C-alpha positions as a Markdown table, in Angstrom:
| # | Residue | x | y | z |
|---|---|---|---|---|
| 1 | Met | -10.2 | 62.1 | -55.8 |
| 2 | Met | -12.8 | 63.0 | -53.1 |
| 3 | Ile | -14.1 | 59.4 | -53.1 |
| 4 | Ile | -10.7 | 58.0 | -52.3 |
| 5 | Ile | -10.3 | 60.4 | -49.3 |
| 6 | Val | -13.8 | 59.4 | -48.0 |
| 7 | Leu | -13.0 | 55.7 | -48.3 |
| 8 | Leu | -9.7 | 56.1 | -46.5 |
| 9 | Ser | -11.3 | 58.0 | -43.7 |
| 10 | Ile | -14.0 | 55.3 | -43.3 |
| 11 | Ala | -11.3 | 52.6 | -43.3 |
| 12 | Cys | -9.4 | 54.5 | -40.6 |
| 13 | Ile | -12.6 | 54.9 | -38.4 |
| 14 | Val | -13.4 | 51.1 | -38.8 |
| 15 | Leu | -9.8 | 50.2 | -37.9 |
| 16 | Leu | -9.8 | 52.4 | -34.8 |
| 17 | Tyr | -13.2 | 51.0 | -33.8 |
| 18 | Tyr | -11.9 | 47.4 | -34.1 |
| 19 | Asn | -8.7 | 48.3 | -32.2 |
| 20 | Tyr | -10.7 | 49.9 | -29.5 |
| 21 | Arg | -12.9 | 46.8 | -29.1 |
| 22 | Leu | -9.8 | 44.5 | -29.2 |
| 23 | Ile | -8.1 | 46.5 | -26.5 |
| 24 | Asn | -11.3 | 46.4 | -24.3 |
| 25 | Glu | -11.5 | 42.6 | -24.7 |
| 26 | Val | -7.8 | 42.3 | -23.7 |
| 27 | Glu | -8.3 | 44.5 | -20.7 |
| 28 | Thr | -11.3 | 42.5 | -19.6 |
| 29 | Met | -9.3 | 39.3 | -20.0 |
| 30 | Lys | -6.4 | 40.7 | -17.9 |
| 31 | Tyr | -8.8 | 41.9 | -15.2 |
| 32 | Asn | -10.5 | 38.4 | -15.1 |
| 33 | Leu | -7.0 | 36.7 | -14.9 |
| 34 | Ile | -6.0 | 39.0 | -12.0 |
| 35 | Arg | -9.2 | 38.3 | -10.2 |
| 36 | Ala | -8.8 | 34.5 | -10.7 |
| 37 | Asn | -5.2 | 34.8 | -9.4 |
| 38 | Lys | -6.3 | 36.6 | -6.3 |
| 39 | Ala | -9.1 | 34.0 | -5.7 |
| 40 | Val | -6.6 | 31.1 | -6.1 |
| 41 | Ser | -4.0 | 32.7 | -3.7 |
| 42 | Lys | -6.8 | 33.4 | -1.2 |
| 43 | Ala | -7.9 | 29.7 | -1.4 |
| 44 | Val | -4.3 | 28.6 | -1.0 |
| 45 | Glu | -3.8 | 30.8 | 2.0 |
| 46 | Gln | -7.0 | 29.5 | 3.6 |
| 47 | Gly | -5.9 | 25.9 | 2.8 |
| 48 | Tyr | -2.6 | 26.4 | 4.6 |
| 49 | Lys | -4.5 | 27.9 | 7.6 |
| 50 | Val | -6.7 | 24.8 | 7.8 |
| 51 | Tyr | -3.8 | 22.3 | 7.7 |
């Protein structure tokens, strides 16, 4: 009985760890996309100013 409980708790910790890493990666991707968007809009604005 004890072994099952230990295995379950280990599985939960592993899942939480992977979820945390996944969430971090998604947040980083979002952040990079937002930065890229800002850079593109700035370039577009400057382009309009030039023309």
